[in-house]
N, C-alpha and C positions, 0 to 999 in steps of 0.2 A: 650076774646079775637076769641077763638077758637084754631084752631091747623093747622101747612102746615106739610107736611109729607118731608123729608128731600130728596133730589134727589141722593146723592154718598151712602148712608144705608137705606136710605126705611125708617127711624125711625119716627116715631111722634114726633113732636117737639111743645111745647105748648106755645100757645101766649099771651100777656099780654098787657095793656096799664096803664099807669102811669094817677091815677084820679086828680095830681094835673098839671100837665103839657099837658097831654094828649099825649104824647109819647108813640110809639109802642117799646118793648121789647120782647123776650123769654129766655127761661132754654139756647139757644143756643150762646145770646151774648156774655156771656164772655168766652166760651169755646177755648181754646188756637186754636180748629184746626176750629177756624172756617173762613168761605171761600176758606175747600180745597174738591176740587172733588174727589180724592182716597183716606178720611181719612180711611177707610178699610183697608188698605193694611199696617199701619202705625204699629199694634201690629204682624202681620206676619214677617213683613221687620226688627224691634225689634229683632227677635227670630233669623232669618239668617242671618244679622252681626253679631251678638254674639255667634255664633256657626261656625265661619271657612269659609262663603257663601261669595264672592266675590262681588264688585256691581254690575259687569257686568251680572254674572250670576241670581243677586237678581231679577232684571229688569227684564232677560228672564221667570224665572221661576214664576214670579207674574205678568209677558206680560203687565207690565210698561216700558214706556222712560228710558233711562239711568240718562235722567237731571232729573226726576221726582222723582228718586232714592237719586240724589247728593241732589236736595230739602230737600226730607225726610229726608235726614241724618245728614243733618244741622238741620234742629228742631227737629229732637228727639233727638239730641245732647244737644243743648238748651234746653228741655224740661228736661234731662237727668240732667245738669248744675244746674238744678234750683233745684231738688230733691234732689241734694246729699249735696246742701247747707244745705237744710233743716233739712236734718240728720247727719249734724257734733255734734261730741259730745268730750270732753274732751280725751287728749290720755297720757297713762303714762309709753308708750313702744312705740317706732317706728323703721322700718330701710328703710335706702332709698341707693338708688346704679343707675347708670346709665345701660339703655339696647341701644344697636347703632343697626341701620337699615341703609336704605338711601331713596333716592328722585330719582326715574330715571333709576340713574346708579351706581354703589359702588363707584364712582371716586365723587360724592357725598354724604358722609352720613349724620344719621342726630343721637341724643342721645336723649334718652327720660330722664329725672329725674324723678322718681317716690320714691315714699316714702308710706311703709304701716306699720300697724298695729300689732304689734306683736303678735301671739296664733291667732287672729281673722282672719289675713290677708285679712282684710278691705282697700280698695285702699281711700288712704286720701286728693292725689294730685299729679299730675305730670307736669311738662311743657316738653315741646319739642323742641329743638336746634339745629342749624344749626352747622356742624366742619369739619374742614378740613379731607382732608384726611389723610390717612397714610401709610405710610410703604414701597411699593412697585408702589401702587396706586400713592403717594404723588407727583411726579415728574408728572406722564401721567395726572392726575386730573389739575394742575395747566398749562399744557402745556393746555389742550383742557378748563377747563373752566375758567381759570385765578384766585385770588385770591381768599381763600373763608373763609369770618369773621368767629371765634371763638365763637360763641351764649353762651355756657356748661355755665359758670361761671354768666352772667347775667341771664340765667335764673334759676339755682338752688336760688341765691338766690330771684328772685322772688317768687320762692317756698318757701323757708324760711321765708319770709315774710308773705306769707298765712295760711303758717302751726303756725306760731309764738301765733296767736290767740286762738288755739286748744292746743298747746304740753302745760302740765300742770308743773310746777316747778318742778326741781329733777327728769323730767322723764330720762328713757334711753334710750339714741340716739345708734343706732349701725348701721357701715357699713363698706366696704373692706375696703384697709388701702389705699386707693387713698390721695395722700399727699396734695391736692389741695381741701377735704373735710373742713378738721381741721380749718382754720381759717373762713369762714364762719359759720360753727359749731357753734366755741365760740358767734362768732356777734351776731347771732340771738338766743341761747339759750344758756346765759352765763350761768343760775344757773341747767342746767340739765347736766347729766353724762354723757360723750361720750366715747362709746369704738368702737376699728378696729380689724378685722379679717384677716387675709390673703385670698386670694381667693383660689378656691381647683380647680379641673381637673373636665371637664365637664365628665357627668357618662360614656355616650354615645357619638361617631360620631354625631352630631346636635344636641344635648342636651345639651350645656354651661353651662345651667340656674341651669339643677339639676350635682352634683355635688356626685364625688365619694368617700368622705370620709365618713362613719358611721354617723358621727354628724355632720352634718351639722350648725351652729353657724346664717347662715343667710337664713333660712329653709321659711320660711314664707315668705321672699322679693323674694329667685330661684325659687319656686313653685310657685307664685304669675307671676313673669314675665314666665314661664313655658307652663302657661297657656295663657297668651297672644300669644305665638308665635302659640299654639293648637287653638287660636279659633279665633286669626284675621288673614285674609288669607293673607293680605300684610305685614304678621311678619312671616309668614313661613321661615322655614329656604331655601325649594325647592318651588318658584313659581312663574310664568309669572307675578302676581298681585304684583305690585310696587306701590308704594305711589309718585306721582305726582307734590301734593303740602304740603308741613308739615301741614297745617290749615286742610287739608284732615284727614291726621293722628290727629292731636289733638283731630276733632271732633269725631272720629270713637273710641280714646280710653275715652272720656269722656261717648261716650254709651254704650263699653264694662262696663266700671267703675261702673255705675248703674247697669248692670247685672250681674258681677262681685257681688260686694256687697249686694245684692237683693238676687242672687238664687244662688249665687257657695260657697260664702264664710260662716263663721261662724256665723256673726252677729245676721242675726235673725233664727237660731239652737240650 
């Protein structure tokens, strides 16, 4: 049935017609980018958001609106999630722990529970959870924002339920000595060997994920966390860019997990 030139990227798309029902379709019918007017921006945006660029600066550099950036981030994150699920493989050694950040203000902290495969540093999964403020900010946060529910336990169990499908019996699981981890690990991975280590001091100011000790038993996990701090603008130690909604942080982490596993880790190299 000929072809048509797609307006967004000027690509010639072949048309077809079903000889039985008479309906028409094309090579683009089942394309996940169907009806996107700026599909040519997906690749550059994927790289920018995985390389320390904020959403606002990405919009300026690509000369598109911030709302378009938001929609594309959610779309790219959904595609990345599908590909990550398709690339899942059994795991015999993994490490997990929590990374802390915040939404809008430090009075509203967030916790990111993440698991990585030891040695390859492949990101296996994560969950973003709200948590109450701690220390000197606790009283200020309660006065200003009221009670804040702690979702860390619930989200950690959701992550473990997901990982249970790929963790092999007898696998080695490592974490720091947080006392809240033990019961959940034994509940979801009763046949695995669980080891804990004491956390160490940060290597230099502002890089708490990299430790001073000569040998860090949790190096694969802490190195991955350090990469998150370096490559995701909203997780920088000192930045004007903050997370406004936990759902957007989760989407950004999904996108970066795909970039990390496919291009930065040792999985395919």
